[in-house]
N, C-alpha and C positions, 0 to 999 in steps of 0.2 A: 263242729265240722271245720270251722275257720282255723282253729288252733291246730287241728290235725293236718290240714292242707299245708299251713305255714311250716309245720314241723317237717313234712315230707319235702317241701321245696328246700329247706335248709339242708336236709340230708343229701339231696341231689346235688347241691352246689359244692364246688371245691373250696378249700380254705382261701385260696387267693381271690376267688370271686367273692367270697364272703367278706373279706377285709376291704376290698375295693368298693363294694356296695355299701358297706357300713360307713366308710369315709365320705363317700359322695352324699349319703343321707345326712351325715353330720354337718357337712358344709352347707347343705340346702337349709337345714333347720337353723344354723347359726347366722345365715345371711338374710337380713330383712328384705322384703320385697322392694322397698323404696331404694335400698342400696343397689340391688340387682338392676332395677330399672335405670338408675343414674349411671351405673357402670356401662350398661348397654348404650345409653345415649352418648356418653363420653367417647366410647369406642366408635360409634357411628360418626360423631363430629370429627374425631381424629382421622378416620378413613376419608371423610369428605375433604379435610384440609390436605391430606396427602394427595388425593386425586387432583385437587385444584392446583397444588404446587407442581405436580408432574405435567399438568396441562399447560401451566404457565411457562415451564422450562422448554416445552416442545417449540420448535421454530415455526413462526407464523409469517404469512405474507403481510403486505401493507394493509389489508382489509381484516386482519385478524383470524384468517382461515389457517388451521393447522395443515401444514404441508407435509405430505408423505414422502418417502424416499424416491418413489417413481416420479413424483412432481418435482422434486429437487433435480433429478437427473434429466428430466425434460426441460427444466429452466436452464440448466447448464449446457445442454445441447443447443437450444435456441440461442443462448448467449454466445456460444462459440461461432455458430452460423452467422449471426449478425456481426461479430467482430471480424470474421474472415471477409464478409461483404464489405464492411468499412475499409479494410486494408486494400481490397481489390479496387474499390472506388477511388481511394486515395492514390494508389499506384497509377491508376488510369489518368487521373488528372495531372499527376506529376509527369507522366509520359508526354502529355500534350504540351506542357510547359517546361520540358527537360532542358532544351537549349537556353531558354531564358534563365533557368536556375544556374546553369553552368556559367553564363555571363555574370550573374550576380556573385557567384563564388570567385570569379577571376578578378573582379573590381579591386579588391584590396592589394592585389599583386602589382598593380601599377603597370610598368613597362616590361615586366618579365615576359620572355618569350617561352612559350610552351611547345613541347615536341612529343610525338608518339613513336615508340620503337617498333610497332607492328601495326598492320592494317586494321586489325580488329580492336585495337586499344580504344580509339574513340567511341565505338559502339559500346564496348564494355563499361567504359566510364559513364556514358550516358545512361545505360541501364542501371548502373549502381546508384548514381545520383537520383534517378527516378524512384527507385526502390526505397532508398533512405528517406526521400522527401514524402513519399506515400505513407511510410510508417509514421513519420512526424504528424502528418495530417490526420491520420486515423487514431493516433494515440489518445486523444480525448474521448472518442467514442468507445474505444476498447476499455479505457479506465472506467467510463460510465457503466458499461456492462458488468465489469468486475464488481463495482460497488452495488449494483442492483442484485447481483447473486448473493453477496455476503450480508446485505443489509437485513434480511429476515432473522439472521441469528445474532444481531447486534441489539444492545440496549439503547434506550433513548439518548443517553449521554454519548454512547459510541457513535450514534448516527449524527450527532452534532459535529463530530470530528470528521466524519466521512465527507459531508457536504463541502466544506472549505477545501478539502483535498481535491475533489473533483473540479472545482471551479478555479482554484488558484494554482494548481500544479502546472497546467499548461501555460498560464500567463507567466509564472516565474521562469519557466523553461525558455520561453521565447524572449523574455527580458534578458536572461543570461546570454543567450545566443546573440541578441542584438548588441549587448555590451561588448562581447568578444569581437563581433564583426566591425563595429565602428571605433572602438577605443583601443584594442589590443592588437588585432591583426595587422592594421596598416604599418604601425611602427615595427613590429616583429618582422614582417616580410620585407620592409625597407631595409632593415639591418642585414637580413640574409642577402639581399640583392646587391647591396652597396659594399659588402665586405670584400669581395674580389674584384671590385671595379677598377679598371686600368691594368688589371693583371690577367684576368680570365673572363670570358663571356659565359654567363650562366644561362643555360637552356634547360629549364625545369621540365621534368617529365610530368604530363598531365595527371596520370594515375596517382603519383606520389603526392602531388599538390592537393588533389581533392581529398585523399585520405587524410592528410595533415589538417586541412582546414575543417573538414567534417568532424574529426575526432575532437579538435579543439572546441568547436561549437557545441558538440555533445557534452564535454566535460564542464564547460562553463554553464550550460543549461542545468546540469545536475547540481553543480555548486550552488546555484541560485535557489535550489529547493531548501536551503538551510533554514530560513524562517518557518517554513511549513513544517519541517520535521521537528524543530524545537517546540512549536506551538502544540503539535500533536503530542509530544512527550509531556508537556506541561498539563494537558488535560487528563492525562493518565495518572498524574501525580509523581512521575519520575523526575521531573525537572521543575525547579522554581525560579522565580526572578532573583531571589536572594542568592541561590546557588549559581546562577549565571553571572551575577555581579561579583561574586566571590572568586570565580575562576576565570576572570577576564584575561589575566596574564597568559594562562595556558591556552586560551582561545586565540590570542594573537600569535603565539608560537605555532599552534596548529595551522592557522591560516597561512603563515609564512611557509610551512612545509608543503601544504596543499598547492599553493601558488608556484612553488619551485618545481613540483612534480607536473602540474597541468601545463605550464607554459614551456614550450620547447625553446624559446629564445634564451641564449645564454646571458644576455644583458640583464641588468638589474631593473631596467625601466618597466618592462612588461610584467615582471614578477612583483614589483612594487604596486603597480596599477591593479593587478589581480588581487594582491593581498589586501590592499585598501578596500576593494569592493567586498571581499569576505568579512573584513572587520566591520564594515558598514552594515552588512547583512546581520552580523551577530548583534550589533547595537539595536537594529530594528526589531530583531527577535526579542531582546530584553524589553523594549517598550510594548511590543504586542503581548507578551506573557504578563507584564505588569498590568496592562489594561484589561485583558480578557481572560488570562489564565490565573495562576496562583502565585 
């Protein structure tokens, strides 16, 4: 009965089904049970490793929680709201002290007389100064919110770079603005005021003066970010102390070009002072990279 039934089953199957079933049976007969079990275990281990790798690559927050896209968008929305609130608070504080800020900006001009060509110009200048000052006050908080948003996607090494940026960037900016205010602006404005002395009386327009001083303070504050940028590049491996020492001549040449562009004073004094400051910052960057970088 068994042989007859087997024969009937063979007759009912097609040639293709017969070949496939015979090949599968041969493979099962040739493969020992131990090898089959080991292969299954290895495949399970590889699947677990892939799952762990995928889980490790997913962005997490500070507590190790895997963040979804909705959570990222919610964090972005809250960060934007907090940044806008910081700007509003900064501008409100600057509006209260707007006249005091204008007086501080006018101090390097000395005895230069200012004038307005329209009735609304003093109000517009007041609002402009308050707005820019509010942005400067809110910049550290906005930078902190930006770092908080991108930090879940960073590695431990990259987070070590972000923290000095948040702390040192505002300090370096204010140091650059203070250097421009105390060391460069007085001599530059004195040259402008004394150039036509005895020939023509200079009555500087207030709007133009505020724009000139504000832009110069901004540029110098950005130039003083040089050590921070170089140190960040050194942590990524793009810059080394040996490379910085090797290209010091090019750095001095670039500092001269930047100083010539930044300083509107045609005399060489302001340019040389700014160039000396940039070269000194380059030297400080080399020391920092040698000590903490590569």
